[in-house]
C-alpha positions in Angstrom: 0.0 0.0 0.0 1.1 3.6 -0.6 2.4 4.7 2.8 1.5 8.3 2.2 -2.1 7.4 1.4 -2.3 6.2 5.0 -2.4 9.9 5.7 1.0 10.1 7.2 0.1 7.7 10.0 2.7 5.4 11.3 2.2 1.8 10.3 0.6 -0.5 13.0 1.3 -4.2 12.9 -2.3 -5.2 12.5 -4.1 -7.5 10.1 -7.8 -7.4 9.5 -9.6 -10.7 8.7 -12.5 -9.0 7.0 -15.7 -11.1 6.7 -18.9 -10.1 5.1 -21.1 -8.0 7.4 -23.9 -10.6 7.1 -21.6 -13.4 8.3 -21.7 -14.6 11.9 -18.0 -14.6 12.3 -16.6 -11.7 14.2 -14.4 -9.2 12.4 -11.0 -8.0 13.6 -11.1 -4.4 14.9 -9.2 -1.6 13.2 -7.6 0.7 15.8 -7.6 4.4 15.0 -5.9 7.1 17.1 -6.9 10.7 16.8 -3.8 12.8 17.5 -3.6 16.4 18.8 -1.7 17.7 15.8 -0.5 21.2 15.2 -3.0 23.6 16.7 -2.2 26.2 14.1 -3.0 23.9 11.2 -6.5 24.5 9.8 -8.6 22.8 7.1 -9.4 25.7 4.9 -13.1 26.1 4.1 -12.1 26.8 0.5 -11.3 23.1 -0.1 -15.0 22.7 -0.5 -15.3 25.3 -3.4 -17.4 24.8 -6.5 -17.0 25.5 -10.2 -19.5 27.1 -12.7 -18.4 27.2 -16.3 -20.3 28.3 -19.4 -20.6 24.6 -20.3 -23.7 22.6 -21.2 -26.5 23.5 -18.7 -24.4 24.7 -15.8 -25.2 28.4 -16.3 -28.0 28.4 -19.0 -30.7 26.0 -17.8 -29.0 25.7 -14.5 -28.2 28.8 -12.4 -29.7 31.0 -15.1 -33.4 30.0 -15.5 -34.8 29.6 -19.0 -37.3 32.3 -19.9 -40.8 31.4 -18.8 -39.7 28.8 -16.3 -42.0 28.6 -13.2 -39.4 28.5 -10.4 -38.5 31.0 -7.7 -36.1 33.5 -9.2 -34.3 36.7 -8.5 -34.0 38.2 -12.0 -33.2 34.9 -13.8 -31.1 33.3 -11.0 -32.8 30.1 -9.7 -33.3 30.5 -6.0 -34.0 26.8 -5.4 -30.4 26.1 -6.4 -29.2 29.1 -4.4 -30.9 27.8 -1.3 -29.5 24.3 -1.7 -25.9 25.6 -2.1 -26.3 28.1 0.8 -27.2 25.1 3.0 -23.8 23.6 2.5 -22.0 26.9 2.8 -20.2 26.9 -0.6 -17.0 28.9 0.2 -16.0 30.0 -3.3 -17.3 29.7 -6.8 -15.0 29.7 -9.9 -16.2 31.3 -13.1 -16.4 31.6 -16.2 -14.2 28.6 -16.9 -12.5 26.3 -17.6 -11.6 26.3 -21.3 -14.4 28.8 -21.8 -12.4 31.4 -19.8 -9.7 31.8 -22.4 -12.2 32.7 -25.1 -14.4 34.9 -22.9 -14.2 38.7 -23.2 -15.7 40.1 -20.1 -16.8 43.4 -21.7 -19.2 41.6 -23.9 -21.1 40.5 -20.8 -21.9 43.9 -19.2 -24.3 46.7 -20.0 -27.9 46.4 -21.2 -28.6 42.7 -22.0 -30.2 43.5 -25.4 -27.0 45.3 -26.5 -24.5 42.5 -25.6 -22.9 40.8 -28.6 -23.4 37.1 -29.1 -20.6 34.6 -29.5 -20.1 30.9 -30.3 -19.1 28.7 -27.4 -16.6 26.8 -29.5 -15.3 24.6 -26.7 -18.6 23.2 -25.5 -21.1 22.2 -28.2 -20.6 25.1 -30.6 -23.7 26.7 -29.1 -24.7 30.4 -29.3 -23.7 32.3 -26.1 -25.9 35.4 -25.7 -23.8 36.9 -22.8 -27.0 37.5 -20.8 -25.1 36.0 -17.8 -22.1 38.2 -17.3 -20.0 39.8 -14.6 -22.9 41.6 -12.8 -25.1 38.5 -12.9 -22.2 36.3 -11.5 -21.5 38.8 -8.7 -25.2 38.9 -7.8 -25.2 35.1 -7.7 -22.1 35.1 -5.4 -23.8 37.7 -3.1 -26.9 35.5 -2.9 -24.8 32.5 -2.1 -22.6 34.4 0.4 -19.6 33.0 -1.4 -16.2 34.3 -2.6 -16.0 34.9 -6.4 -13.1 33.3 -8.1 -12.5 34.7 -11.6 -10.4 33.3 -14.4 -8.8 35.9 -16.6 -8.5 35.3 -20.3 -4.8 34.8 -21.1 -5.2 32.5 -24.1 -7.0 34.9 -26.5 -7.2 38.0 -24.3 -4.7 40.8 -23.5 -3.1 42.2 -20.4 -5.1 45.4 -20.9 -8.4 43.5 -21.0 -7.6 41.7 -17.7 -6.4 44.9 -16.1 -9.6 46.8 -17.2 -11.7 44.0 -15.7 -9.9 44.3 -12.4 -10.3 48.1 -12.4 -14.0 47.8 -13.4 -14.6 45.5 -10.4 -12.3 46.9 -7.7 -11.6 50.6 -8.2 -13.7 53.4 -6.8 -12.1 56.3 -8.6 -13.8 58.3 -11.4 -12.1 56.4 -14.2 -13.9 55.3 -17.4 -14.1 51.7 -16.2 -15.6 52.7 -12.8 -18.0 55.2 -14.4 -19.2 52.4 -16.7 -19.7 50.1 -13.7 -21.7 52.7 -11.9 -23.8 53.3 -15.1 -24.4 49.6 -15.2 -26.0 49.6 -11.8 -23.3 49.0 -9.2 -22.0 52.2 -7.5 -19.6 50.5 -5.1 -16.6 48.3 -6.0 -17.1 44.6 -5.8 -13.7 43.9 -4.3 -12.8 40.7 -6.0 -9.5 39.3 -4.7 -9.3 35.8 -6.2 -7.9 35.8 -9.8 -6.7 32.9 -11.9 -4.2 34.1 -14.5 -5.3 31.8 -17.3 -6.6 28.2 -17.3 -5.0 25.0 -18.4 -2.4 27.0 -20.2 -0.7 23.7 -21.1 -3.8 22.8 -23.1 -7.0 24.6 -24.1 -5.6 27.8 -22.6 -2.9 28.1 -25.3 -0.9 24.9 -25.6 2.0 26.7 -24.0 5.2 25.2 -22.6 5.8 25.7 -18.9 8.7 28.0 -19.6 6.7 30.2 -22.0 3.7 30.3 -19.6 5.8 31.5 -16.7 7.0 34.5 -18.7 3.5 35.2 -19.8 2.2 34.9 -16.3 4.8 37.3 -14.9 3.8 39.9 -17.5 0.1 39.6 -16.6 0.7 39.5 -12.9 2.7 42.7 -13.2 -0.4 44.6 -14.4 -2.8 42.9 -11.9 -3.0 45.7 -9.5 -4.3 45.9 -5.9 -6.9 48.6 -5.2 -7.8 50.2 -1.8 -9.5 47.5 0.3 -8.7 44.7 -2.2 -5.4 42.8 -2.2 -5.3 40.4 -5.1 -4.7 36.7 -4.6 -3.0 35.9 -7.9 -3.3 32.3 -9.0 -1.0 30.5 -11.4 -2.4 28.1 -14.0 -0.8 24.9 -12.7 -0.2 21.4 -13.8 -2.3 18.7 -15.4 -2.2 15.6 -13.2 1.3 14.3 -12.4 3.1 16.8 -14.7 5.7 17.7 -12.1 7.9 19.6 -14.6 5.1 22.2 -14.9 5.0 22.7 -11.2 8.8 22.8 -10.9 9.1 25.4 -13.7 6.4 27.6 -12.1 7.9 27.5 -8.6 11.4 28.1 -10.0 10.6 30.9 -12.4 7.9 32.9 -10.7 8.8 35.0 -7.6 6.8 33.9 -4.6 5.6 37.5 -4.1 3.9 37.3 -7.5 1.6 34.4 -6.7 -0.8 33.5 -3.9 -1.7 30.1 -5.3 -0.9 27.4 -7.9 -3.5 25.2 -9.4 -3.7 21.5 -10.2 -6.3 19.6 -12.3 -6.9 16.0 -11.7 -10.0 14.1 -12.8 -11.1 10.5 -11.9 -11.9 8.5 -15.1 -13.5 5.1 -14.5 -11.4 3.5 -17.3 -8.4 5.7 -16.6 -8.2 6.7 -20.3 -9.0 9.9 -22.1 -9.2 8.1 -25.4 -12.3 6.0 -26.2 -14.8 5.3 -23.5 -14.3 6.8 -20.1 -16.8 4.5 -18.6 -20.5 4.6 -17.9 -22.0 6.9 -15.2 -24.6 4.2 -14.2 -25.1 0.5 -14.8 -21.5 -0.4 -14.1 -20.2 -3.6 -12.5 -17.8 -4.1 -9.6 -14.8 -4.1 -12.1 -15.5 -0.5 -13.1 -16.4 0.5 -9.5 -13.0 -0.8 -8.3 -11.1 0.9 -11.1 -12.8 4.2 -10.4 -11.9 4.1 -6.8 -8.3 3.0 -7.6 -8.0 5.9 -9.9 -9.5 8.3 -7.4 -6.9 7.3 -4.8 -4.1 8.5 -7.1 -5.0 12.0 -6.0 -3.0 11.5 -2.8 0.2 10.5 -4.5 -0.2 13.3 -7.1 -0.8 16.0 -4.4 2.2 14.6 -2.5 4.5 15.0 -5.5 3.5 18.5 -6.3 3.6 19.6 -2.6 7.1 18.2 -2.3 8.2 20.3 -5.3 6.5 23.4 -3.8 8.3 22.8 -0.5 11.7 23.0 -2.2 11.0 26.6 -3.2 8.5 27.6 -0.6 9.5 26.1 2.8 7.1 28.3 4.7 4.2 27.1 2.6 3.1 30.6 1.6 1.8 29.5 -1.8 -1.5 27.6 -1.7 -2.1 24.5 -3.8 -5.6 24.8 -5.4 -7.0 21.6 -6.9 -9.5 23.8 -8.8 -10.8 21.1 -11.1 -11.5 17.6 -9.8 -14.2 14.9 -9.9 -15.5 11.9 -11.7 -15.6 12.3 -15.5 -17.6 9.6 -17.3 -19.2 9.2 -20.8 -22.2 11.5 -21.2 -25.7 10.2 -20.7 -27.1 8.5 -23.8 -29.0 10.8 -26.1 -27.5 14.0 -24.7 -25.2 16.5 -26.4 -21.7 15.2 -26.1 -20.4 18.7 -25.7 -22.6 19.3 -22.6 -20.8 16.7 -20.3 -24.1 15.8 -18.6 -23.8 12.6 -16.4 -25.7 11.0 -13.7 -24.4 10.8 -10.1 -24.3 7.6 -8.1 -23.3 6.4 -4.7 -19.9 5.6 -6.3 -19.5 9.4 -7.0 -20.3 10.1 -3.4 -17.6 7.7 -2.2 -15.1 9.4 -4.6 -16.1 12.8 -3.2 -15.7 11.7 0.4 -12.4 10.1 -0.3 -11.0 13.1 -2.2 -12.1 15.6 0.5 -10.4 13.4 3.1 -7.2 13.5 1.0 -7.4 17.3 0.7 -8.1 17.6 4.5 -5.0 15.5 5.3 -2.9 17.7 3.0 -4.3 20.9 4.5 -0.8 22.2 5.2 -0.5 22.9 1.4 -4.0 22.4 -0.1 -5.8 25.6 0.7 -8.6 25.4 -2.0 -10.3 23.1 -4.4 -13.2 23.2 -6.9 -15.4 20.3 -7.8 -16.3 20.2 -11.5 -19.1 21.2 -11.6 -21.9 22.7 -9.5 -24.9 22.1 -11.7 -25.7 19.7 -14.6 -22.1 19.1 -15.6 -19.8 16.2 -14.8 -19.9 15.3 -11.0 -22.6 17.9 -10.2 -24.1 18.7 -6.9 -27.5 19.6 -8.5 -29.3 18.3 -11.5 -32.3 20.1 -13.2 -34.9 19.3 -15.7 -37.0 22.4 -16.4 -38.8 23.1 -13.1 -37.5 19.9 -11.4 -34.4 19.9 -9.3 -32.6 17.1 -7.4 -29.7 16.9 -5.1 -27.1 14.3 -6.0 -25.3 11.9 -3.6 -22.2 14.1 -4.0 -24.2 17.0 -2.7 -24.9 15.1 0.5 -21.2 14.4 1.0 -20.5 18.2 0.9 -23.4 18.6 3.4 -21.7 16.1 5.7 -18.2 17.6 5.3 -19.0 21.2 5.9 -18.2 20.7 9.6 -14.5 20.6 8.6 -14.6 24.1 7.2 -11.9 26.3 8.9 -11.7 23.7 11.7 -8.4 22.6 13.4 -6.8 19.6 11.7 -6.5 16.5 13.8 -4.1 13.8 12.3 -5.3 10.2 12.4 -3.1 7.1 12.9 -4.3 3.8 11.6 -3.6 1.0 9.1 -6.3 0.4 6.6 -7.7 -3.0 5.8 -7.7 -3.9 2.1 -10.5 -4.1 -0.5 -9.5 -6.7 -3.1 -10.9 -7.3 -6.6 -9.4 -9.1 -9.6 -6.1 -9.6 -8.0 -5.6 -6.0 -7.1 -5.9 -4.3 -3.7 -6.7 -0.8 -2.5 -7.2 0.6 1.1 -10.8 0.0 2.1 -10.8 2.8 4.7 -9.9 6.5 4.5 -10.7 9.2 7.0 -10.0 12.7 8.3 -10.7 14.6 11.5 -10.9 18.1 12.9 -12.0 20.1 15.9 -14.3 23.1 15.4 -14.3 26.5 17.2 -16.7 25.1 19.8 -14.5 22.2 20.7 -16.6 19.5 18.9 -14.5 16.8 17.1 -15.6 15.6 13.7 -14.4 12.4 12.1 -15.2 11.6 8.5 -15.0 7.9 7.5 -15.3 6.3 4.1 -15.6 2.6 3.6 -14.9 1.7 -0.1 -15.6 -2.0 0.3 -18.9 -2.6 -1.4 -19.7 -5.8 0.7 -18.0 -5.7 4.1 -18.6 -3.6 7.1 -15.6 -2.4 9.2 -15.3 -2.5 12.9 -13.3 0.5 14.3 -12.0 1.4 17.8 -10.9 4.9 18.1 -8.6 6.2 20.8 -8.8 9.9 21.5 -6.1 11.0 23.9 -6.7 14.5 25.1 -10.3 14.5 23.8 -13.1 14.5 26.3 -16.5 13.8 25.1 -19.9 12.8 26.5 -21.9 12.1 23.4 -21.4 10.8 19.9 -23.8 11.4 17.0 -23.5 11.0 13.3 -25.0 10.8 9.8 -24.5 8.3 7.1 -24.8 8.1 3.3 -25.2 4.7 1.8 -27.5 2.7 -0.4 -28.2 -0.9 -1.5 -25.9 -0.6 -4.5 -22.9 1.5 -5.4 -24.6 2.2 -8.8 -27.8 3.6 -7.2 -28.7 7.3 -8.0 -31.5 9.8 -7.5 -33.9 10.6 -10.3 -36.4 13.4 -10.9 -39.2 10.9 -10.1 -37.4 9.5 -7.0 -35.1 12.4 -5.9 -34.6 10.8 -2.4 -33.4 7.4 -3.4 -30.1 8.2 -1.7 -30.2 10.7 1.2 -28.6 11.3 4.5 -29.8 9.3 7.6 -29.0 9.3 11.3 -26.1 7.0 12.1 -26.4 4.8 15.1 -23.4 2.6 14.7 -21.0 4.5 16.9 -20.9 4.1 20.7 -18.8 5.6 23.5 -16.9 2.8 25.2 -15.0 4.1 28.2 -12.7 6.8 26.8 -12.8 5.2 23.4 -15.2 5.2 20.5 -16.5 2.0 18.9 -17.8 2.2 15.3 -19.3 -0.3 12.9 -18.9 1.3 9.5 -21.3 0.0 6.9 -20.1 -1.2 3.5 -20.0 1.4 0.8 -20.7 4.3 3.1 -19.7 7.8 4.1 -20.1 8.6 7.8 -19.3 11.8 9.7 -19.3 11.6 13.5 -19.6 14.4 16.0 -18.1 14.1 19.4 -19.1 16.6 22.1 
């Protein structure tokens, strides 16, 4: 097993003789120790960020209601989606892309809607983009959500002046032409947007640049990305694709630390592991494809570890944040849908991927300070799916509901050795977990059992933690391929968890097969 995936815990000489949960034989117990950790190390709330690209029905037909649709709206913003995302306290929202960002010219999306020019969305389905959802509409959405806007500047087909003007339009309060135009367009005060991505996937759809060339381009753009009174910019470097460590090394070596706040990483989970041919079905898969999906998901830990080690060489004080601002399951699209819209269903398997990935990010919180699931609505591993007036919450949404307790909580390291889940001669760790202590002193432990058949018995030692009660919630279903539909939107939903008991000063847990559980100790 990958030793780092065991979340930096020391190996314990233990063997689990895992038997099916329905069997009469007793299982071996997995000891877990919750350690005190570094009291200054916090799990950033921004790890639970979301992504909204002009892609498929994420904006149009998602956040931005179709004309005549009978749903609660403010302007054309769907308030049922807003209320759902407010409930899970989405910390930041990335927009307008993605690949779309490097073809987007922000000035086309401000001013009277009828006067905004149309454009072709050449990346995603060659559809007509009418620019009715632009900067002001996005900022209004963020204000309704109570979330931090994270903008991606156009480096691929834009100019330094275009980016600089956008920043001035949003952040300045002097009587410049940009500010006068913003006021004319209905917003007298500056928006004060601090999060700025300088390009997106500059190694690919953002310009097919080499790392060396991009770092020179980045430094030029960053030079003209100015702070304004009350708004200090967080400049974010367009980082690596997967395990491309050369890209990270070049960025960290060539860009001065004072010119960047963050560096991105994009890493998707493909069931088949291949970008060519079929990526795998979103539903109706067997255990072989379930296993390969989780095996590929677990690669995130090793990839983050590699990039973090390179960043440590140049940034020993960990001042530069690693932002995994595109991640999630990417499958084949649903049959009969536009292949450019990337619409896929969302199963319990996706929820297990989400819980596992968030545990990995939590356990790397010394370097990972932000992440963005791709995407929020109707695209890839979405939180929300819509069909005209209908809306449903996916299993992945419920994981974010569970994990919001970790936002800005103190990180607590865990020490344990995971039992193995075996299939087809291969093995992966069956158990992953993370833990934190919130500002009120409550301890939260998130546990994921990837084994689709066997429950796990856990015994948790909590030295230094005093608690009287333990409660929890669980997400599971009869099959890893189960999902919610518009006719049955609550097929998979959260339930109270009763499988955890206080036993002296320890905690005994029976963790169901194929489940995500979050416990609260008070």
